[in-house]
C-alpha positions in Angstrom: 112.3 107.8 115.3 110.7 107.5 111.5 111.7 109.9 109.3 108.3 110.1 106.0 109.2 111.3 103.2 106.8 111.0 99.4 108.6 111.1 96.1 106.2 112.5 92.6 107.2 110.1 90.2 105.1 108.7 87.3 104.6 104.7 87.7 106.4 104.2 84.5 109.6 105.6 86.9 108.8 103.6 90.0 110.7 100.8 89.5 114.4 103.0 88.0 113.7 105.0 91.3 113.7 102.5 93.8 116.7 100.5 92.2 118.6 103.8 92.4 117.0 104.4 96.5 118.0 100.6 97.4 121.9 101.7 95.9 122.3 105.0 98.1 120.1 103.8 100.9 121.7 101.6 103.8 119.7 99.5 105.1 119.1 96.4 107.0 116.0 95.0 106.3 113.8 96.4 103.5 109.6 96.1 103.6 108.3 97.4 99.5 104.0 97.3 99.8 102.8 96.6 96.5 98.8 97.1 95.4 98.5 93.9 94.2 99.6 90.3 93.7 101.3 90.1 89.4 102.7 93.8 90.9 104.7 91.7 93.9 105.3 89.1 91.7 107.5 91.2 88.4 109.1 93.3 91.3 110.3 90.1 93.1 111.8 88.9 90.3 113.5 92.4 88.8 115.0 93.2 91.8 115.9 90.0 91.9 117.4 90.1 88.9 118.9 93.4 89.7 120.9 91.7 92.3 118.9 92.5 95.1 117.6 88.9 96.5 114.2 89.4 97.6 111.2 87.3 99.4 107.3 88.1 98.2 105.0 88.2 100.3 100.8 88.1 98.9 97.6 86.1 99.3 98.1 84.3 96.0 100.8 81.9 97.8 100.0 78.8 99.4 100.1 79.3 103.2 103.1 76.8 103.8 105.1 79.1 101.3 103.9 82.8 103.1 105.5 81.5 106.0 108.6 80.0 104.4 109.3 83.3 103.2 108.8 85.3 106.3 110.6 83.0 108.3 113.7 83.7 105.7 113.0 87.2 106.1 112.7 87.4 109.7 115.9 85.0 110.4 117.6 87.4 108.0 118.6 85.2 105.9 117.0 87.8 103.1 116.9 91.2 103.0 114.5 92.5 100.9 110.3 91.8 101.0 107.8 92.6 98.7 104.5 92.2 99.8 101.1 93.2 100.1 98.9 94.5 102.5 98.6 90.8 103.6 102.1 92.0 105.5 101.3 95.3 106.6 99.4 94.3 110.6 100.8 92.4 113.2 104.0 90.7 111.8 107.1 91.9 114.1 110.1 92.2 112.0 112.9 94.1 114.5 115.6 95.0 111.8 112.7 96.8 109.4 114.4 100.2 109.0 113.3 101.1 105.6 109.8 100.7 104.3 108.5 101.6 100.8 104.9 103.2 99.7 105.9 101.4 95.8 101.9 102.0 95.5 99.9 104.0 98.3 97.7 102.6 100.3 94.3 102.8 99.9 94.0 104.8 103.4 95.4 106.1 106.1 95.0 102.6 108.4 96.5 100.7 106.0 99.2 103.8 105.4 99.8 103.7 109.6 99.9 99.7 109.4 102.2 99.7 106.9 105.1 102.4 107.6 104.7 101.1 111.7 106.9 98.4 109.9 110.3 100.3 110.2 112.1 101.8 112.9 110.1 99.3 115.7 111.6 98.3 119.0 112.3 102.5 119.3 114.8 102.4 116.5 115.0 104.7 114.0 113.8 104.2 110.2 112.9 105.6 107.3 109.3 105.1 105.9 109.4 106.3 101.1 105.7 106.8 100.0 105.6 107.0 95.9 102.9 109.5 94.2 102.4 108.6 91.4 98.6 110.5 91.0 96.3 112.5 91.6 95.0 109.9 94.4 97.6 109.2 96.0 98.8 112.8 96.5 95.2 112.9 98.4 96.1 109.9 100.3 98.6 111.6 101.7 97.1 114.8 103.0 94.8 112.9 104.6 97.7 110.6 106.5 99.0 114.1 107.6 95.4 115.7 108.5 94.8 112.6 110.7 98.4 111.9 112.1 99.5 115.6 112.4 102.2 114.2 110.6 104.7 117.0 108.2 105.4 114.6 105.7 108.1 116.4 103.1 109.5 115.3 99.8 112.6 113.1 100.0 115.6 114.9 100.2 118.4 114.1 97.9 121.0 113.1 100.7 119.8 111.6 103.6 121.6 111.9 106.7 122.0 107.4 107.0 122.2 108.3 111.2 118.7 109.7 110.9 116.9 106.5 109.7 119.6 103.5 110.8 121.3 102.8 114.3 124.6 103.2 114.5 126.7 102.0 117.2 
């Protein structure tokens, strides 16, 4: 199943926290959702500079380039994808076991489509959502009410067996 947690932090702490978590967590593949094209590009660049090679998919890219990145990710050539909502629907990548909501989605549907990327095909997954302000908190509460899920604050240590398949 899918474990869902949130992390309370300030906007300017998001990058540092992301790098820390990528260092600490074990992942097959990760999708990181952001709210805009410029953020997508900047974050992809930052991750790559920090030795976390990433690809990006957003609506500012030509279709051909988007498909190339998608294929690269799907074929496991890259393990980290930074995306805008464009990627949130309908694309299946079975090795994704962690999804980050780097930016809170604007509504509950989008949240559902995003986190559904992790733990598909009956595998385990982890969804981590950043909560940076009141409106983020409001969407998170909405999600919990609507889908009747309990999203808890992220613990310092997460048992790896709860979000990754161990064979």
